[in-house]
Backbone as CSV, one residue per row, in Angstrom:
resi,resn,N_x,N_y,N_z,CA_x,CA_y,CA_z,C_x,C_y,C_z
1,MET,38.044,82.637,-8.293,38.450,83.959,-7.839,39.499,83.832,-6.744
2,ALA,40.264,84.906,-6.536,41.377,84.872,-5.595,40.939,84.557,-4.183
3,HIS,39.795,85.168,-3.753,39.372,84.942,-2.369,38.909,83.518,-2.144
4,MET,38.394,82.843,-3.179,37.979,81.459,-3.046,39.186,80.555,-2.855
5,HIS,40.275,80.840,-3.580,41.507,80.068,-3.412,42.072,80.275,-2.011
6,ALA,42.009,81.508,-1.494,42.506,81.794,-0.155,41.689,81.049,0.891
7,ALA,40.373,80.994,0.692,39.514,80.286,1.627,39.865,78.806,1.670
8,GLN,40.202,78.230,0.520,40.605,76.828,0.476,41.954,76.626,1.156
9,THR,42.844,77.601,1.018,44.161,77.507,1.648,44.034,77.399,3.155
10,TYR,43.107,78.142,3.736,42.917,78.146,5.185,41.591,77.481,5.558
11,ARG,41.324,76.345,4.933,40.132,75.586,5.262,40.212,75.138,6.729
12,SER,39.187,74.545,7.215,39.074,74.196,8.629,40.277,73.416,9.153
13,LEU,40.923,73.983,10.190,42.042,73.360,10.908,43.156,72.845,9.986
14,PRO,43.672,73.674,9.087,44.763,73.212,8.207,46.034,72.887,8.976
15,GLN,46.206,73.455,10.187,47.417,73.224,10.957,47.606,71.751,11.324
16,LEU,46.518,70.979,11.287,46.637,69.559,11.629,47.358,68.772,10.544
17,SER,47.431,69.325,9.355,48.115,68.630,8.258,49.449,69.272,7.880
18,TRP,49.798,70.387,8.522,51.061,71.050,8.209,52.240,70.258,8.768
19,ASP,53.364,70.367,8.098,54.561,69.602,8.431,55.127,69.985,9.794
20,LEU,55.412,68.970,10.625,56.043,69.203,11.923,57.559,69.009,11.877
21,GLY,58.051,68.520,10.739,59.485,68.259,10.634,60.322,69.504,10.856
22,CYS,59.856,70.640,10.346,60.623,71.875,10.516,60.603,72.342,11.969
23,LEU,59.590,71.935,12.732,59.561,72.257,14.155,60.670,71.505,14.877
24,ARG,60.886,70.248,14.488,61.982,69.471,15.071,63.333,70.091,14.721
25,ARG,63.505,70.430,13.449,64.778,71.034,13.043,64.949,72.429,13.637
26,GLY,63.832,73.084,13.931,63.880,74.437,14.483,64.459,74.510,15.881
27,ARG,64.682,73.366,16.527,65.324,73.378,17.847,66.679,74.077,17.794
28,LEU,67.267,74.110,16.617,68.570,74.763,16.466,68.494,76.254,16.744
29,VAL,67.294,76.833,16.655,67.133,78.270,16.867,67.598,78.673,18.260
30,ALA,67.075,77.984,19.277,67.422,78.320,20.652,68.905,78.137,20.903
31,ALA,69.471,77.084,20.347,70.895,76.826,20.564,71.760,77.920,19.946
32,ARG,71.449,78.291,18.710,72.267,79.300,18.043,72.091,80.666,18.677
33,ARG,70.862,80.950,19.150,70.617,82.224,19.808,71.446,82.341,21.080
34,ASN,71.646,81.213,21.765,72.390,81.214,23.024,73.870,80.875,22.842
35,GLY,74.313,80.806,21.587,75.716,80.541,21.329,76.140,79.118,21.602
36,GLU,75.201,78.166,21.555,75.515,76.776,21.807,75.711,76.026,20.499
37,ALA,76.467,74.967,20.555,76.730,74.173,19.344,75.577,73.223,19.056
38,THR,74.853,72.802,20.093,73.746,71.870,19.931,72.530,72.401,20.668
39,PRO,71.337,71.896,20.342,70.136,72.356,21.023,70.214,72.147,22.532
40,ALA,69.545,73.033,23.272,69.593,72.967,24.725,68.869,71.748,25.264
41,SER,67.945,71.177,24.510,67.232,69.982,24.951,67.037,69.061,23.764
42,SER,66.661,67.826,24.048,66.476,66.845,22.980,65.018,66.692,22.585
43,TRP,64.117,67.497,23.149,62.706,67.375,22.840,62.454,67.733,21.386
44,ASN,61.681,66.888,20.721,61.522,67.003,19.278,60.633,68.154,18.834
45,PHE,59.585,68.460,19.617,58.600,69.428,19.162,58.358,70.488,20.249
46,PRO,59.326,71.387,20.447,59.203,72.390,21.519,58.020,73.325,21.285
47,THR,57.130,73.402,22.254,55.953,74.263,22.140,56.347,75.720,21.985
48,ARG,57.453,76.105,22.601,57.870,77.510,22.551,58.199,77.963,21.139
49,LEU,58.468,77.013,20.237,58.811,77.374,18.866,57.600,77.431,17.942
50,LEU,56.408,77.171,18.462,55.222,77.255,17.614,55.013,78.663,17.062
51,ARG,55.494,79.674,17.762,55.345,81.054,17.273,56.093,81.251,15.959
52,TYR,57.191,80.550,15.787,57.931,80.605,14.521,57.326,79.642,13.506
53,TRP,56.893,78.492,13.991,56.325,77.460,13.118,55.072,77.969,12.415
54,PHE,54.166,78.601,13.159,52.953,79.138,12.541,53.304,80.151,11.458
55,ALA,54.216,81.078,11.754,54.574,82.108,10.776,55.152,81.478,9.511
56,ARG,56.017,80.470,9.684,56.592,79.808,8.510,55.508,79.115,7.691
57,GLN,54.577,78.438,8.362,53.521,77.739,7.625,52.635,78.715,6.864
58,PHE,52.376,79.878,7.446,51.588,80.889,6.740,52.314,81.372,5.484
59,VAL,53.615,81.622,5.613,54.398,82.077,4.459,54.393,81.007,3.373
60,CYS,54.568,79.746,3.764,54.551,78.654,2.782,53.186,78.558,2.106
61,ALA,52.122,78.695,2.886,50.774,78.619,2.324,50.523,79.749,1.330
62,GLU,50.992,80.951,1.655,50.823,82.081,0.741,51.638,81.907,-0.532
63,SER,52.824,81.328,-0.393,53.644,81.064,-1.572,52.945,80.081,-2.504
64,ARG,52.342,79.051,-1.930,51.591,78.097,-2.753,50.374,78.762,-3.378
65,LEU,49.717,79.626,-2.625,48.530,80.307,-3.136,48.868,81.173,-4.340
66,HIS,49.982,81.928,-4.245,50.377,82.827,-5.326,51.217,82.136,-6.400
67,GLN,51.649,80.908,-6.098,52.453,80.105,-7.024,53.758,80.809,-7.401
68,ARG,54.382,81.418,-6.404,55.667,82.075,-6.615,56.292,82.394,-5.258
69,PRO,57.598,82.686,-5.230,58.225,83.129,-3.979,57.695,84.500,-3.577
70,LEU,57.692,84.768,-2.273,57.108,85.994,-1.743,58.166,86.997,-1.305
71,ALA,57.807,88.268,-1.383,58.590,89.331,-0.753,58.018,89.508,0.653
72,VAL,58.815,89.185,1.655,58.350,89.159,3.042,59.011,90.281,3.827
73,CYS,58.250,90.890,4.726,58.785,91.877,5.652,58.428,91.445,7.071
74,GLU,59.424,91.359,7.931,59.187,91.022,9.332,59.452,92.262,10.183
75,VAL,58.491,92.637,10.999,58.615,93.815,11.849,58.808,93.350,13.293
76,GLY,59.891,93.824,13.914,60.219,93.383,15.262,61.071,92.130,15.232
77,ILE,62.275,92.230,14.679,63.094,91.033,14.421,63.989,90.640,15.586
78,LYS,64.219,91.549,16.530,65.083,91.275,17.683,66.435,90.720,17.218
79,LYS,66.746,89.467,17.601,68.029,88.863,17.238,67.941,87.969,16.002
80,GLY,66.840,88.091,15.263,66.713,87.318,14.028,66.220,85.905,14.226
81,GLN,65.464,85.655,15.314,65.024,84.292,15.593,64.158,83.705,14.488
82,MET,63.279,84.540,13.894,62.399,84.030,12.851,63.181,83.562,11.638
83,LEU,64.138,84.359,11.221,64.929,83.976,10.059,65.844,82.794,10.384
84,ARG,66.286,82.683,11.620,67.058,81.506,12.037,66.201,80.251,11.945
85,PHE,64.933,80.383,12.303,64.033,79.243,12.185,63.835,78.862,10.721
86,MET,63.683,79.860,9.859,63.528,79.580,8.433,64.748,78.841,7.901
87,GLN,65.921,79.221,8.397,67.153,78.539,7.986,67.183,77.109,8.514
88,ALA,66.834,76.939,9.796,66.866,75.608,10.399,65.883,74.660,9.728
89,ALA,64.793,75.216,9.157,63.787,74.389,8.512,64.233,73.900,7.138
90,ARG,65.308,74.484,6.609,65.805,74.067,5.297,66.651,72.814,5.408
91,ALA,66.518,71.937,4.441,67.296,70.704,4.457,68.785,70.978,4.318
92,ASP,69.144,72.052,3.573,70.559,72.337,3.347,71.149,73.279,4.391
93,GLN,70.302,73.789,5.316,70.746,74.666,6.398,71.445,75.939,5.903
94,ALA,71.147,76.349,4.671,71.739,77.577,4.136,71.082,78.789,4.781
95,PRO,71.785,79.931,4.838,71.208,81.133,5.456,69.935,81.580,4.751
96,GLY,69.009,82.099,5.544,67.795,82.662,4.985,66.742,81.623,4.659
97,PRO,65.579,82.076,4.222,64.502,81.162,3.853,64.781,80.482,2.521
98,ASP,64.058,79.427,2.262,64.169,78.714,0.988,63.795,79.675,-0.145
99,PRO,64.645,79.833,-1.158,64.322,80.753,-2.265,63.092,80.344,-3.056
100,ALA,62.671,79.096,-2.913,61.437,78.671,-3.570,60.208,79.223,-2.852
101,ILE,60.407,79.671,-1.598,59.313,80.203,-0.799,59.353,81.725,-0.739
102,CYS,60.556,82.281,-0.575,60.705,83.730,-0.405,61.716,84.297,-1.390
103,SER,61.330,85.351,-2.079,62.263,86.029,-2.973,63.132,87.018,-2.214
104,SER,62.604,87.536,-1.087,63.365,88.474,-0.252,62.772,88.491,1.139
105,TRP,63.610,88.897,2.111,63.157,88.993,3.507,63.736,90.282,4.088
106,THR,62.855,91.248,4.341,63.250,92.533,4.909,62.989,92.532,6.407
107,GLY,63.947,93.047,7.179,63.792,93.118,8.624,63.657,94.552,9.103
108,VAL,62.677,94.799,9.969,62.438,96.136,10.520,62.436,96.036,12.041
109,ASP,63.122,96.966,12.696,63.110,96.977,14.158,63.349,98.398,14.647
110,LEU,62.880,98.657,15.866,63.077,99.972,16.468,64.556,100.256,16.687
111,GLN,65.293,99.223,17.081,66.731,99.354,17.292,67.418,98.089,16.798
112,LEU,68.124,98.203,15.713,68.783,97.047,15.118,70.015,96.639,15.920
113,ARG,70.257,95.336,15.954,71.449,94.792,16.599,72.274,94.097,15.518
114,PRO,73.134,94.825,14.844,73.822,94.283,13.664,74.567,92.973,13.909
115,ARG,75.211,92.845,15.064,76.055,91.673,15.277,75.292,90.338,15.154
116,PRO,74.176,90.123,15.875,73.487,88.834,15.727,72.737,88.678,14.409
117,LEU,72.574,89.772,13.651,71.809,89.713,12.409,72.678,89.475,11.183
118,THR,73.981,89.606,11.350,74.897,89.464,10.215,74.876,88.043,9.672
119,GLY,74.755,87.924,8.358,74.843,86.631,7.705,73.602,85.774,7.766
120,LEU,72.470,86.360,8.230,71.242,85.568,8.336,70.430,85.549,7.049
121,GLY,70.766,86.414,6.102,70.076,86.379,4.817,69.045,87.468,4.598
122,TYR,69.098,88.538,5.388,68.164,89.647,5.162,68.507,90.364,3.860
123,ALA,67.482,90.675,3.084,67.692,91.485,1.884,67.956,92.932,2.265
124,ARG,67.221,93.402,3.301,67.394,94.758,3.828,67.127,94.759,5.322
125,LEU,67.799,95.656,6.020,67.535,95.890,7.430,67.183,97.364,7.601
126,ILE,66.026,97.640,8.221,65.533,99.002,8.353,65.284,99.306,9.820
127,GLU,65.875,100.382,10.301,65.629,100.823,11.674,64.522,101.871,11.634
128,ALA,63.403,101.586,12.300,62.255,102.491,12.216,61.350,102.318,13.422
129,ASP,60.676,103.399,13.787,59.658,103.374,14.825,58.314,103.296,14.123
130,ILE,57.692,102.120,14.112,56.466,101.925,13.344,55.283,102.669,13.956
131,VAL,55.400,103.111,15.207,54.335,103.885,15.832,54.310,105.304,15.273
132,GLN,55.469,105.829,14.966,55.585,107.204,14.496,55.440,107.344,12.984
133,SER,55.824,106.317,12.247,55.843,106.445,10.788,55.783,105.065,10.131
134,ASN,55.225,105.018,8.932,55.278,103.780,8.153,56.048,104.003,6.849
135,ASP,57.042,104.887,6.900,57.899,105.123,5.736,58.692,103.876,5.358
136,TRP,58.856,102.950,6.298,59.579,101.705,6.034,58.814,100.792,5.084
137,GLN,57.509,100.998,4.991,56.644,100.059,4.272,56.525,100.425,2.796
138,THR,56.615,99.416,1.943,56.414,99.621,0.513,55.332,98.660,0.030
139,ALA,54.833,98.917,-1.161,53.770,98.090,-1.724,54.292,96.800,-2.330
140,GLU,55.595,96.546,-2.200,56.158,95.320,-2.778,55.898,94.094,-1.915
141,PHE,55.612,94.275,-0.621,55.543,93.149,0.296,54.284,92.313,0.062
142,ASP,54.489,91.003,-0.057,53.365,90.069,-0.153,52.867,89.662,1.227
143,ALA,53.761,89.693,2.200,53.398,89.307,3.567,54.193,90.144,4.556
144,ILE,53.515,90.630,5.585,54.158,91.372,6.671,53.934,90.590,7.959
145,ILE,55.011,90.209,8.607,54.941,89.411,9.830,55.053,90.325,11.042
146,LEU,54.066,90.229,11.940,54.048,91.021,13.162,54.043,90.067,14.359
147,ARG,54.956,89.147,14.377,54.971,88.091,15.390,55.191,88.678,16.785
148,HIS,54.175,88.542,17.658,54.252,88.979,19.055,54.693,90.445,19.183
149,LEU,54.282,91.274,18.247,54.673,92.684,18.262,53.576,93.588,18.814
150,LEU,52.333,93.371,18.381,51.257,94.297,18.703,50.967,94.367,20.193
151,LYS,51.303,93.317,20.940,51.054,93.344,22.386,51.904,94.407,23.092
152,HIS,52.963,94.896,22.423,53.826,95.910,23.025,53.381,97.333,22.702
153,LEU,52.301,97.478,21.910,51.872,98.794,21.461,50.642,99.272,22.225
154,HIS,50.630,100.567,22.574,49.490,101.139,23.283,48.295,101.331,22.358
155,GLU,48.542,101.583,21.067,47.462,101.795,20.111,47.658,100.887,18.894
156,PRO,47.514,99.585,19.067,47.760,98.665,17.947,46.813,98.879,16.772
157,GLU,45.553,99.271,17.040,44.606,99.488,15.947,45.066,100.620,15.024
158,ARG,45.580,101.688,15.608,46.045,102.826,14.786,47.227,102.414,13.915
159,VAL,48.152,101.662,14.486,49.318,101.207,13.722,48.883,100.260,12.616
160,LEU,47.953,99.363,12.935,47.464,98.407,11.937,46.761,99.118,10.791
161,ALA,45.972,100.139,11.105,45.270,100.885,10.062,46.246,101.579,9.123
162,ALA,47.336,102.122,9.677,48.344,102.783,8.842,49.029,101.778,7.922
163,MET,49.317,100.588,8.428,49.921,99.551,7.594,48.982,99.145,6.470
164,THR,47.707,98.993,6.810,46.725,98.526,5.834,46.648,99.442,4.625
165,ARG,46.726,100.753,4.854,46.603,101.711,3.755,47.695,101.523,2.706
166,LYS,48.866,101.051,3.112,49.979,100.909,2.168,50.169,99.482,1.671
167,MET,49.380,98.546,2.180,49.476,97.161,1.702,48.951,97.046,0.277
168,LYS,49.544,96.171,-0.490,49.012,95.953,-1.836,47.862,94.948,-1.767
169,PRO,46.883,95.073,-2.667,45.754,94.152,-2.659,46.211,92.697,-2.761
170,GLY,45.612,91.843,-1.959,45.955,90.426,-1.961,47.054,90.051,-0.986
171,SER,47.756,91.033,-0.420,48.831,90.740,0.533,48.245,90.498,1.925
172,VAL,49.081,89.969,2.816,48.577,89.569,4.122,49.426,90.122,5.261
173,LEU,48.763,90.271,6.413,49.429,90.502,7.688,49.393,89.189,8.450
174,ILE,50.528,88.799,9.010,50.654,87.573,9.786,51.040,87.959,11.203
175,GLY,50.288,87.479,12.177,50.604,87.885,13.542,50.205,86.875,14.584
176,GLY,50.559,87.199,15.835,50.199,86.339,16.951,50.508,87.016,18.264
177,PHE,49.866,86.521,19.328,50.084,87.048,20.660,49.317,86.191,21.660
178,PRO,49.591,86.362,22.979,48.810,85.645,23.988,47.415,86.241,24.091
179,PRO,46.353,85.401,24.158,45.001,85.934,24.130,44.333,86.104,25.476
180,CYS,44.774,85.405,26.504,44.020,85.341,27.745,44.019,86.676,28.473
181,ARG,42.860,87.235,28.735,42.759,88.544,29.382,43.338,88.517,30.795
182,ILE,43.060,87.440,31.537,43.544,87.371,32.911,45.060,87.340,32.947
183,VAL,45.654,86.457,32.128,47.107,86.342,32.094,47.740,87.652,31.642
184,CYS,47.182,88.250,30.601,47.757,89.487,30.070,47.633,90.631,31.069
185,ARG,46.539,90.690,31.782,46.370,91.757,32.762,47.334,91.590,33.932
186,LEU,47.551,90.343,34.343,48.537,90.103,35.392,49.924,90.520,34.923
187,ALA,50.254,90.177,33.662,51.555,90.568,33.112,51.662,92.074,33.010
188,ARG,50.563,92.733,32.631,50.588,94.193,32.496,50.772,94.856,33.863
189,ALA,50.119,94.276,34.904,50.289,94.819,36.248,51.727,94.663,36.721
190,GLU,52.322,93.508,36.418,53.716,93.280,36.802,54.635,94.234,36.049
191,ASN,54.344,94.454,34.760,55.167,95.363,33.960,55.072,96.800,34.462
192,SER,53.905,97.176,34.993,53.766,98.543,35.505,54.630,98.757,36.740
193,ARG,54.853,97.666,37.496,55.714,97.764,38.674,57.189,97.703,38.294
194,HIS,57.469,96.953,37.211,58.853,96.792,36.770,58.919,97.049,35.261
195,PRO,58.763,98.299,34.829,58.708,98.607,33.389,60.010,98.296,32.684
196,ASN,59.881,97.831,31.440,61.040,97.586,30.588,60.600,97.671,29.141
197,ALA,61.579,97.577,28.249,61.301,97.757,26.819,60.399,96.675,26.252
198,ASN,60.261,95.528,26.949,59.473,94.422,26.436,58.120,94.288,27.123
199,SER,57.641,95.355,27.767,56.384,95.292,28.504,55.207,94.968,27.579
200,HIS,54.262,94.167,28.116,53.027,93.875,27.403,51.993,94.900,27.847
201,VAL,51.525,95.717,26.942,50.629,96.812,27.316,49.250,96.689,26.689
202,SER,49.057,95.731,25.760,47.755,95.544,25.126,47.248,94.128,25.360
203,VAL,45.969,94.018,25.649,45.328,92.743,25.913,44.494,92.353,24.697
204,PHE,44.500,91.050,24.345,43.833,90.614,23.121,42.871,89.471,23.395
205,SER,41.968,89.269,22.460,41.029,88.164,22.481,40.650,87.875,21.037
206,PRO,40.076,86.696,20.746,39.605,86.445,19.379,38.622,87.515,18.891
207,ALA,37.749,87.987,19.788,36.782,89.019,19.385,37.493,90.299,18.971
208,ARG,38.555,90.662,19.690,39.273,91.886,19.346,40.016,91.724,18.029
209,VAL,40.526,90.536,17.755,41.193,90.296,16.474,40.203,90.469,15.329
210,ARG,39.023,89.880,15.479,37.998,90.003,14.428,37.586,91.463,14.235
211,ALA,37.407,92.171,15.347,37.014,93.581,15.261,38.105,94.414,14.609
212,ARG,39.369,94.107,14.937,40.485,94.841,14.356,40.543,94.639,12.846
213,ALA,40.323,93.406,12.407,40.341,93.126,10.970,39.232,93.897,10.254
214,ARG,38.026,93.857,10.803,36.901,94.579,10.176,37.169,96.077,10.117
215,ALA,37.675,96.642,11.216,37.917,98.082,11.265,38.970,98.519,10.261
216,ALA,39.925,97.642,9.993,41.001,97.982,9.059,40.644,97.653,7.615
217,GLY,39.483,97.052,7.395,39.098,96.671,6.043,39.811,95.436,5.550
218,LEU,40.234,94.582,6.477,40.932,93.350,6.128,40.013,92.156,6.334
219,ARG,40.264,91.102,5.594,39.522,89.860,5.770,40.328,88.907,6.645
220,LEU,39.705,88.378,7.665,40.382,87.434,8.547,40.287,86.042,7.947
221,ASP,41.385,85.564,7.375,41.384,84.264,6.714,41.655,83.116,7.675
222,PHE,42.377,83.400,8.761,42.739,82.323,9.693,42.845,82.901,11.087
223,LEU,42.305,82.174,12.064,42.443,82.535,13.475,42.393,81.256,14.287
224,SER,43.425,81.036,15.105,43.469,79.817,15.908,44.332,80.013,17.133
225,GLY,43.995,79.275,18.182,44.902,79.151,19.296,46.014,78.175,18.942
226,ALA,47.038,78.110,19.796,48.206,77.294,19.477,48.306,76.022,20.307
227,PHE,47.857,76.064,21.556,48.059,74.877,22.389,47.119,74.872,23.595
228,PHE,46.965,73.666,24.154,46.228,73.470,25.398,47.138,73.697,26.590
229,LEU,48.356,73.160,26.515,49.278,73.244,27.637,50.701,73.402,27.127
230,TRP,51.395,74.388,27.652,52.799,74.586,27.347,53.599,73.719,28.323
231,ALA,53.868,72.486,27.929,54.547,71.531,28.803,56.053,71.606,28.598
232,ALA,56.604,72.793,28.776,58.038,73.002,28.552,58.842,72.112,29.494
233,GLY,59.821,71.402,28.927,60.660,70.531,29.726,60.082,69.150,29.949
234,SER,58.874,68.921,29.437,58.235,67.620,29.589,58.553,66.732,28.392
235,ARG,58.642,65.435,28.641,58.875,64.479,27.563,57.704,64.385,26.597
236,LEU,56.571,64.981,26.971,55.461,65.040,26.029,55.881,65.727,24.742
237,GLU,56.831,66.649,24.844,57.278,67.384,23.659,58.116,66.525,22.717
238,ASP,58.303,65.264,23.076,58.982,64.328,22.183,58.029,63.715,21.165
239,PHE,56.714,63.900,21.352,55.735,63.156,20.567,54.913,64.065,19.667
240,ALA,54.827,63.668,18.388,54.047,64.444,17.426,52.572,64.467,17.803
241,TRP,52.053,63.367,18.377,50.627,63.331,18.726,50.283,64.398,19.755
242,TRP,51.227,64.693,20.657,50.981,65.719,21.660,50.870,67.094,21.004
243,THR,51.751,67.358,20.055,51.696,68.632,19.341,50.416,68.738,18.526
244,ARG,50.034,67.648,17.858,48.791,67.661,17.078,47.584,67.891,17.983
245,PHE,47.594,67.273,19.164,46.498,67.494,20.112,46.431,68.963,20.520
246,ASN,47.588,69.545,20.820,47.620,70.957,21.176,47.067,71.829,20.059
247,LEU,47.468,71.539,18.827,47.008,72.316,17.681,45.499,72.165,17.479
248,LEU,44.994,70.940,17.673,43.553,70.702,17.553,42.794,71.476,18.621
249,PHE,43.260,71.402,19.856,42.592,72.104,20.951,42.614,73.613,20.712
250,GLY,43.769,74.133,20.299,43.868,75.564,20.029,42.942,76.012,18.922
251,GLY,42.781,75.161,17.893,41.888,75.500,16.804,40.429,75.512,17.220
252,LEU,40.061,74.593,18.119,38.673,74.490,18.568,38.336,75.509,19.653
253,PHE,39.351,75.861,20.465,39.114,76.761,21.599,40.163,77.884,21.610
254,PRO,40.056,78.817,20.680,41.085,79.861,20.551,41.164,80.819,21.734
255,SER,40.139,80.850,22.584,40.164,81.761,23.730,40.851,81.157,24.946
256,TRP,41.380,79.957,24.806,42.061,79.287,25.913,43.367,80.013,26.239
257,LEU,44.138,79.477,27.195,45.318,80.167,27.708,46.526,80.113,26.784
258,GLY,46.401,79.500,25.641,47.540,79.425,24.731,47.781,80.733,24.002
259,GLU,48.348,80.657,22.823,48.626,81.851,22.029,47.719,81.875,20.808
260,LEU,47.425,83.064,20.306,46.600,83.246,19.123,47.477,83.524,17.909
261,TYR,47.132,82.923,16.773,47.815,83.212,15.514,46.787,83.454,14.433
262,TRP,47.098,84.377,13.523,46.098,84.807,12.563,46.726,85.292,11.258
263,VAL,45.881,85.310,10.223,46.240,85.864,8.907,45.126,86.810,8.489
264,MET,45.476,88.062,8.228,44.525,89.060,7.727,44.938,89.458,6.321
265,ARG,43.978,89.512,5.431,44.281,89.794,4.021,43.604,91.073,3.548
266,LYS,44.352,91.878,2.796,43.750,93.019,2.128,43.077,92.514,0.856
267,PRO,41.774,92.677,0.733,41.069,92.101,-0.411,41.639,92.557,-1.750
268,ALA,41.691,91.628,-2.685,42.138,91.950,-4.032,41.020,92.652,-4.795
269,ALA,41.375,93.264,-5.899,40.413,94.067,-6.659,39.262,93.237,-7.210
270,ASP,39.491,91.943,-7.461,38.451,91.121,-8.076,37.532,90.469,-7.060
271,GLU,37.661,90.802,-5.793,36.822,90.220,-4.765,35.530,91.023,-4.613
272,ILE,34.420,90.338,-4.740,33.122,91.002,-4.647,32.643,91.062,-3.214
273,GLU,32.825,89.976,-2.492,32.423,89.927,-1.099,33.403,89.089,-0.316
274,PRO,33.637,89.402,0.945,34.615,88.671,1.728,34.140,87.270,2.083
275,ALA,35.085,86.370,2.269,34.758,85.041,2.754,34.355,85.136,4.210
276,SER,33.594,84.150,4.675,33.185,84.167,6.080,34.364,84.020,6.995
277,GLU,34.257,84.599,8.193,35.353,84.563,9.141,35.466,83.185,9.767
278,PRO,36.693,82.783,10.156,36.852,81.496,10.797,36.266,81.514,12.205
């Protein structure tokens, strides 16, 4: 059955066996975003890029599960960093994701910035306020990426419920955010003193992720932390073992100070009962 295959796809700590090579190549993301010809640092496995790495691995896993390229929608694209990472992960460095993985990539944002998005390989670009309406959403999407988006919403559960109603059976929501209540509350207090468009207004935890999935009628197929320590600028980021250790620690202790990443699936019609939560 479909849910049994999905459970195998996200078996215990699959991130320990996922390819790190694209994380090394993904260093080009920061350089291109900043208009540089070469990466800003020589560190092989930048922790800051795990937010893109997790999303790419989820998309690849879903493509293997369905045995076909996916129609992907990314909400909150900013300057196109996610799609730049997908490009950097390709051996041929061609624009957009590998066509063997994705059949299309739609970008949605509250305010589009056409200049940095030109030529990145989007099938469509949609300007929309997802809090007010989900007219942007169609039943064609196999995966919807909400990378670090929900933390900016005052009512993330309401927005998630609206998305769920229009998802096709078997499709997934892919997301992530910082989980630590103390850190998030400090950031929220700072944002209240200095408000801006990127303020963090919602606090998350593994328990809230599980509750959100249940309330929306989604099955939580994967939930993990990302790292033990964000050693930005440290030579530790030159070593694959350090990244693997971070991934192992995050998987075992998702409530730690790192970031949370998850996959929620709308059950397919042939599913009798949901798989157990991670």
